[in-house]
N, C-alpha and C positions, 0 to 999 in steps of 0.2 A: 406475604400477606403483612407479616410483623413490620417489614421495612415500609411497605407504603403506610400503615399505621403510623409509624414513627414520623413521617415528614410533617415538618413544622413551618408552613407558610403562609403567609397574609393571601397568597393567590397562586395559583396554577396556570398560566398563561399557555405553555407547550407542552408537549410530552417529554422535552429535551430538559425539562427542570425537574421531571422524575427520576429521568435516566441517570442524573448525577447523583442522586441518593440511594438508588438502588444499586449501585455498583459495588462489586466486594472489596475493591481496593479504593482507598482515598484519591489517589493520584494514578489513574490507569493509562498506560501506554496505549496498549491493546484494550479495546471496549470488549466487555463480556455481557454486552446487551446490544441486542441486533434491534434495526429499525426500518421501516419501509411504510411507503404510500401506497403500495400495489394490494389491492383486496386478495387476488389469487396467491401471491406468496405468503401474506399472513395466514391465509386460510390452509395452504401447504404445510407450512410450519405447526399450527394447531393440530393437524392431523396428523403430524410426526411426534406429538407429545408435549410438545412445548406450550408456554404460556403467553398468551398477549396480553398486554397492558393498552388500554385505551383511554385517551384523555380527550374529553369533550372538546369541541372547537378547534383540534389540531387534527392535520391528514394523516401525520406519521404515528403507527403502531409501532410501541416497541415490543420485543418477543425476547424470553430467556427459556435456557440456557442459550449462549451464542458461541458458537465454536469457531475455530480459524478456518476450517474447510470450507464453511459458507463462503467465504470472501473470493473463494475460487468458483463458485457456483452461481448459476443466475437461471431465472424460470426461464430463460428463452432455450435453454439448453434441451429441454424435453421438446421442443418443437422444431429441432434440428437433427440429422441423421447422427446415429451414434459416433461414428469415426470423427466427424469434424466437431463435436461436441466436446469428445474427447481432447482433439488436437488443440479447441480455444481452452480448456481448462489447463493444459499443459503451457500453454501461452501465458495464461494470466499468472500462473507461478512463477515463470521464467522471467516476466514483467516485474514482478514484486523484487525478484532477486536483482533484476538491473536497477531498479529505483533504489536499492538499499546500498549497493556495492558499486556499481559501474564508476563513479567520480573516483571511490578509492582505490580502486584497481587501476584508473589511468595513472592517478598521483602515484602509486608504487611502483609501476613500471618504467616511470619516466624519469623518476627521483632515485629508486634505489635498486632496480633492476632492469637496467637498460639493453642488457645482454638477452633478456628474453623475448624482445619485441624483433620480428623479422627485420633486418638489416634495410631492405628496400623501404619497407612502412617505417622506420624509424629516420631514415633520411628527409622520407616526404612530411613528417612530423616537425623535425627539425628545421627545415627548409621554411616550414609556415610559421616557426615560433623564433625566427631568426631576429627578427627587430622587436620582439616582446622585451618591454622593460621590467615585467612582473615574473615572479616564479610561477610554476603551475598550479601551486596552492591557492597564491593570491589568484589567480585567473579564475579555477574553478567556485571558488567561492563567491567571486564577484558576479559571475555569469549565472549561478543559481539564485543569489539573491535577486537579482534583476527580474528572472523568470517568476519568483515568488511575488515580487511586486506587481508584476504585470498580472498574475493570477489573481492576487487579490483586490486589484482595479477591476479586473472582470468581474467578480464576484460581487462586489458593492456597486454597482451600476446595473440598470435594468438590463433584463436579460437580451433582449435585442441589440444593444449598444454595447454591453459589455464582452458578447462573443467575438465580435468586430473589432473591439479595442484589443483583445485578447492577441487575436490572429496578428493583425496589422502591426501591433506594437511589438511582437516577438520578431516578426519578419525584420522591420524597421531597424529596432534596436540591434538586433543581431547583426545585421550588416553593416551598420555605423560603428559598432564595437570592433568587427575585422578592419574596416577602412581606419580607423583613428588609432589602432594600434594596441587597444586596450585587451583584446581576447583575440587568440588566433582560430582559426576554421576549425581545427580538430576539436579545441575546447567546446565552442558553439554545439558542434555535432553531440559530443558527449553530454552537455547540458541539456539540449534539445531531447536527447533519447531518453534521458533520466527522467526528465519531467514530464514526458509522454507516458512512461512505461508507469508513472505512479498512478495516471487516470485510470489505470485497467484494474485498480482495487481501490473503489472509493472509500470503504470501510476505513480504510488505514492510510488515507493520504495526510492528514495532519501529522500523525506518528512517523510516518515516513521522512518527514523533514528532519526531524529531529535525528533520527536513527542515523539519516545520511550524514549529516554535521558530524555526526559522534564518530562515524567510521572514517571520515576524511581526516579528522584530526588525528586517528590512532593510525592512520596509512601515512600521514606525514612524519609522524615522529617514529615508526618503528617498521614500516614496509608490510612486507607481506606477514610478519609475525603479528602485525596490528590486525590485521583483515582477518586470520584465522582466530584470533583472539576475539574479536566482534562477532564474527560467526558463532563460535562457541557460547559466548555470552548470550547471545540471543536465543540461541536453542536451549540453553539452561534455564531461561527467564521464562520462556514458552511451556516447558515441559512441566515447572513447577507451577504454572497458572491454572485455574480451575474457573468454570461458569458455574455455579449453582450446583455443585456436586459432581460436575462433568467435567474430565480432562481436556484442557482448552486445545490439544494437539490431536484429540481423537478424532479419525481411527488410527493416525499415524504413530502417535506417542500417548500411550501404549498401543501396541499393534494390534489390531484388530481386522482380520481378512475380510470379514462379512463387510464391514464399512468401505472398504475400497471399492464395492460394487457401483456406490453411488458417491464415492469420493472424488479422485481424479478420475477412473475410469466412468464412461457411460454408457449403462446397458440397460435401455428404458424398462423392458419387462421386469427384469430381475431389480431394478433400483426400487420400482414402484412397489414390488413385493416385500423387499427387504427393508425399506427406509423405515426409519423411527425405531427399529429393533430395539438398539441399545439405549435410546432414551424412553422407552416404556419399560425397562427392566426394573 
């Protein structure tokens, strides 16, 4: 309430204006404020003990506290079988890891640790890169920047046109880059899988781009040591982060077994009975 009262603006057009003012850090890489347009999702969060902030005229409602585990959960999980919902949650977590580290791992293997690649696979990659005038690092950066340009164009245009432009533009530019000798097929595959994986976790889509570039630079300079450092740095950063008094990585760090019931695992009856226990304490 104190943070809301401290907002000094001539007008608040959207709830996004409020979000910047109620963040616990000035420049957050991972947001500690949740948001959604779905009434059922907001109602569920209120039942869990969270606070909802509604802005008149805005379809997006803010919720606090917001934890990391919420990014791998979805309201639709409760409409699926427990086994499939659990599988999807692991898939979302794996997708986040790929979007962060896949390009960096590719650069590390090709530039620093060629011996770790199976020989037949290395021959295939080397054949695809035979006439490439650029280094693997330059290729990866170029391809990822092209994909970001396409994504931004798709967001700025009307939805019906933007979706078509993103799909067609990605296919045409990817094929043209291979034929023009600007990028190899393996790099296009790595870039495409990386970008697609980032869409599995919309709350972190923007921060993923910055983290990915940071990891790529470390992989180029230090190889596998750089990737290990990047992983440890991110874990330490997330472990010390809080959201309105709650550990951001809860229930994973600190470990709280009861939180796993509706964390990665999906056990409907137990989840509905035990959810919000931690938040209501």
